[in-house]
C-alpha positions as CSV (number, residue, x, y, z in Angstrom):
1,X,-8.0,-19.1,126.6
2,X,-8.6,-15.4,126.9
3,X,-5.5,-13.2,126.8
4,X,-4.6,-10.3,128.5
5,X,-5.4,-7.9,125.6
6,X,-9.0,-9.4,125.4
7,X,-9.9,-8.7,129.1
8,X,-8.3,-5.2,128.4
9,X,-10.8,-4.8,125.3
10,X,-13.7,-6.0,127.5
11,X,-12.8,-3.6,130.2
12,X,-12.5,-0.8,127.9
13,X,-16.0,-1.5,126.2
14,X,-17.9,-1.8,129.6
15,X,-16.4,1.4,130.8
16,X,-17.5,2.9,127.4
17,X,-20.9,1.9,127.9
18,X,-21.2,2.9,131.5
19,X,-19.9,6.4,130.5
20,X,-22.4,6.5,127.8
21,X,-25.1,5.5,129.9
22,X,-24.3,8.0,132.7
23,X,-24.2,10.9,130.0
24,X,-27.6,9.8,128.7
25,X,-28.9,9.6,132.4
26,X,-27.6,13.1,132.9
27,X,-29.2,14.4,129.9
28,X,-32.6,12.9,130.6
29,X,-32.4,14.1,134.3
30,X,-31.3,17.8,133.2
31,X,-34.4,17.4,130.2
32,X,-37.1,16.4,132.8
33,X,-35.9,19.4,135.2
34,X,-36.5,22.0,132.4
35,X,-39.7,20.4,131.4
36,X,-41.1,20.6,135.1
37,X,-39.9,24.3,135.5
38,X,-41.6,25.1,132.1
39,X,-44.7,23.4,133.1
40,X,-45.4,23.9,136.7
41,X,-43.6,27.1,137.4
42,X,-43.7,29.5,134.3
43,X,-47.2,28.4,132.8
44,X,-48.5,28.0,136.3
45,X,-47.5,31.5,137.3
46,X,-48.9,33.1,133.9
47,X,-52.2,31.1,134.6
48,X,-52.6,32.3,138.1
49,X,-52.1,36.1,136.6
50,X,-54.8,35.0,134.1
51,X,-57.2,33.7,136.9
52,X,-56.5,37.2,139.0
53,X,-57.4,39.1,135.7
54,X,-60.7,37.2,135.2
55,X,-61.8,37.7,138.6
56,X,-61.2,41.4,138.3
57,X,-63.2,41.3,135.1
58,X,-65.9,39.6,136.8
59,X,-65.8,41.9,139.9
60,X,-66.0,44.8,137.6
61,X,-68.8,43.4,135.4
62,X,-70.8,42.6,138.6
63,X,-70.3,46.0,140.0
64,X,-71.4,47.8,136.5
65,X,-74.4,45.7,136.1
66,X,-75.9,45.8,139.7
67,X,-75.4,49.6,139.4
68,X,-77.3,50.0,136.3
69,X,-74.6,51.1,134.0
70,X,-74.3,49.9,130.6
71,X,-71.5,47.3,130.0
72,X,-69.8,47.4,126.5
73,X,-66.7,45.4,125.4
74,X,-65.3,48.7,124.2
75,X,-65.0,49.8,128.0
76,X,-61.3,50.9,128.6
77,X,-61.2,48.5,131.6
78,X,-62.7,45.2,129.7
79,X,-60.3,46.2,126.7
80,X,-57.1,46.5,129.0
81,X,-57.6,43.5,130.8
82,X,-58.6,41.2,127.8
83,X,-55.7,42.4,125.9
84,X,-53.4,41.4,129.0
85,X,-55.2,38.1,129.0
86,X,-54.4,37.6,125.2
87,X,-51.1,38.4,125.4
88,X,-50.5,36.0,128.6
89,X,-52.2,33.1,126.5
90,X,-49.8,33.9,123.6
91,X,-46.8,33.7,126.2
92,X,-48.1,30.3,127.3
93,X,-48.5,29.2,123.8
94,X,-44.6,29.8,123.4
95,X,-43.9,28.2,126.5
96,X,-45.6,25.1,125.3
97,X,-43.6,25.2,121.9
98,X,-40.4,25.3,124.0
99,X,-41.5,22.3,126.0
100,X,-42.5,20.5,122.8
101,X,-38.9,21.3,121.6
102,X,-37.1,20.0,124.8
103,X,-39.4,16.9,124.6
104,X,-37.8,16.1,121.2
105,X,-34.2,16.7,122.1
106,X,-32.1,13.7,122.1
107,X,-28.8,13.3,124.1
108,X,-25.8,14.2,122.2
109,X,-23.8,11.4,120.1
110,X,-21.0,10.1,122.0
111,X,-17.6,10.9,120.8
112,X,-15.8,7.5,118.8
C-alpha cells in the first residue's frame, strides 16, 4: 500500500516536471520571438533599404547612359551608394550571426 509520503513525493515530482516544462516553453517562445524579429523585421528593413539604393543606382546609370555621358565605377554617386550597400550587407551578416547564436541557445538548467 502506498503511504502518504509516497503520494507527497509523487506530487512534488509532478510539480517539478510541470515547472521545468513551463520554463522550457517560455524560453522557446521568447527565442522564437527574437528570431522572428531579427529575420522578418531587422533584416527585411535593411534589405528594403538596399533595394532602394539599387533602384537609385539603376536610375542614375540609365540617365547617364541615355544622356551620352561616360559612366565610371569611380563616379562619386556610384561610390557612395555601393559603399552604403556594402555596409548594409555587413549589418545583415552580423544579424545572421546573432540569429545563429540564438538558435544554438538552450534553456537554463533547473535548480535542484
